[in-house]
C-alpha positions as CSV (number, residue, x, y, z in Angstrom):
1,M,-33.6,-0.2,23.1
2,A,-32.5,-3.5,24.7
3,D,-35.4,-5.4,23.2
4,Q,-34.2,-4.5,19.7
5,L,-30.8,-6.2,20.1
6,V,-30.4,-9.3,18.0
7,D,-27.7,-12.0,18.3
8,V,-26.4,-12.5,14.8
9,D,-23.7,-14.9,13.6
10,L,-21.9,-12.7,11.1
11,Y,-20.2,-15.7,9.5
12,A,-23.4,-17.7,8.9
13,L,-24.6,-16.8,5.4
14,D,-28.2,-17.5,6.4
15,S,-28.2,-14.8,9.0
16,S,-31.1,-12.5,9.7
17,L,-29.4,-9.5,8.2
18,P,-31.1,-7.9,5.2
19,V,-29.6,-8.9,1.8
20,Y,-29.4,-6.4,-1.0
21,G,-28.7,-7.1,-4.7
22,W,-26.3,-5.2,-6.9
23,R,-27.2,-1.4,-6.8
24,Q,-30.2,-2.0,-4.5
25,A,-28.7,-0.7,-1.3
26,S,-29.0,3.0,-0.4
27,R,-25.7,4.7,-1.2
28,A,-26.7,7.6,1.1
29,Y,-26.8,5.4,4.3
30,L,-24.8,2.1,3.6
31,A,-21.4,1.4,2.2
32,T,-18.9,-1.4,1.9
33,R,-15.4,-1.2,3.5
34,R,-13.9,-0.1,0.2
35,Q,-16.5,2.6,-0.2
36,L,-15.9,3.8,3.3
37,R,-12.1,3.8,2.7
38,A,-12.7,5.9,-0.5
39,M,-14.6,8.4,1.7
40,G,-11.8,8.6,4.2
41,L,-13.7,6.5,6.8
42,R,-13.5,3.2,8.5
43,P,-16.2,1.0,10.1
44,G,-14.9,1.9,13.6
45,G,-16.0,-1.2,15.5
46,Q,-19.6,-1.2,14.3
47,E,-21.1,-4.5,13.2
48,P,-22.4,-4.9,9.6
49,V,-26.0,-4.1,9.2
50,A,-26.7,-5.7,5.8
51,R,-25.1,-7.8,3.1
52,L,-24.5,-6.9,-0.5
53,E,-24.7,-9.7,-3.1
54,C,-23.7,-9.7,-6.7
55,R,-23.0,-12.3,-9.4
56,G,-25.9,-14.5,-8.2
57,G,-24.7,-14.6,-4.6
58,T,-21.3,-15.9,-5.3
59,K,-19.7,-12.6,-4.4
60,W,-20.8,-10.6,-1.4
61,A,-19.7,-7.9,1.0
62,W,-20.8,-6.5,4.3
63,L,-22.5,-3.1,4.4
64,Y,-21.9,-0.6,7.2
65,R,-23.8,2.5,8.2
66,I,-22.0,5.6,7.0
67,D,-23.3,7.8,9.9
68,L,-21.6,5.5,12.5
69,A,-18.3,5.3,10.6
70,L,-15.2,7.0,12.0
71,P,-12.4,8.9,10.2
72,K,-9.5,6.8,9.1
73,R,-6.5,6.9,11.4
74,T,-3.3,8.5,10.1
75,P,-0.1,6.4,10.7
76,T,2.6,7.9,12.9
77,L,6.0,8.7,11.3
78,A,7.5,5.6,13.0
79,Q,4.8,3.4,11.4
80,E,5.4,5.0,8.0
81,A,9.1,4.4,8.3
82,A,8.6,0.8,9.3
83,L,6.3,0.2,6.3
84,D,8.9,1.9,4.0
85,R,11.6,-0.4,5.3
86,A,9.4,-3.5,4.8
87,M,8.6,-2.4,1.3
88,A,12.2,-1.7,0.5
89,A,13.1,-5.2,1.5
90,R,10.6,-6.5,-1.1
91,Q,11.5,-4.0,-3.8
92,T,15.4,-4.0,-3.6
93,C,17.4,-6.4,-5.6
94,P,20.2,-7.9,-3.4
95,Q,22.6,-8.2,-6.3
96,C,22.4,-4.9,-8.1
97,M,20.9,-2.9,-5.2
98,R,18.3,-1.2,-7.4
99,R,15.0,-0.3,-5.7
100,Y,12.1,-1.0,-8.0
101,F,8.7,0.5,-7.9
102,H,7.1,-2.9,-7.7
103,C,7.7,-6.0,-5.5
104,L,10.4,-8.4,-6.9
105,P,10.0,-12.2,-7.2
106,L,12.6,-12.7,-4.5
107,K,11.2,-16.1,-3.3
108,R,11.3,-17.5,-6.8
109,Y,14.5,-16.0,-8.3
110,G,16.3,-14.3,-5.4
111,M,17.0,-11.2,-7.5
112,C,15.4,-8.9,-10.1
113,L,14.8,-10.4,-13.6
114,E,17.5,-8.3,-15.2
115,C,20.1,-9.9,-12.8
116,Y,18.5,-13.3,-13.1
117,D,18.2,-13.8,-16.9
118,G,19.1,-10.4,-18.5
119,T,15.5,-9.2,-19.1
120,P,16.0,-5.5,-19.5
121,A,14.1,-3.4,-16.9
122,P,12.6,-0.1,-18.1
123,V,14.7,2.8,-16.7
124,N,11.6,4.4,-15.2
125,S,10.7,1.3,-13.1
126,Y,13.5,1.6,-10.5
127,T,15.8,4.1,-8.7
128,S,19.5,3.7,-8.8
129,A,21.5,2.4,-5.8
130,A,23.1,5.9,-5.3
131,A,19.7,7.6,-5.1
132,A,18.3,5.1,-2.5
């Protein structure tokens, strides 16, 4: 087993890992990070085993073995609460106190567009301050 180990620089594009073209990699054994996430899995510390190239090599992604992937970790309630507070800071207008369902341009305008220039916001795009 030790004679099969290979020292590979993952960031060198001319590495000795196999390179697959678009739709050439076996979907039964290999998957990208996004494909693993869609399956409820994560790489789990394993190194990539191949590279997937598309658009003539200008776009590429690492491929991981599905059988070595681990289940995704579920966040604790404290982690979910911290993420909700962070998103609330990005989604709440400091002037009208509405919480929108999208992030506001607070760095640019400092408030929602309705408060900034009167652009009406659809009623289904935010929750009122009393409901928050």
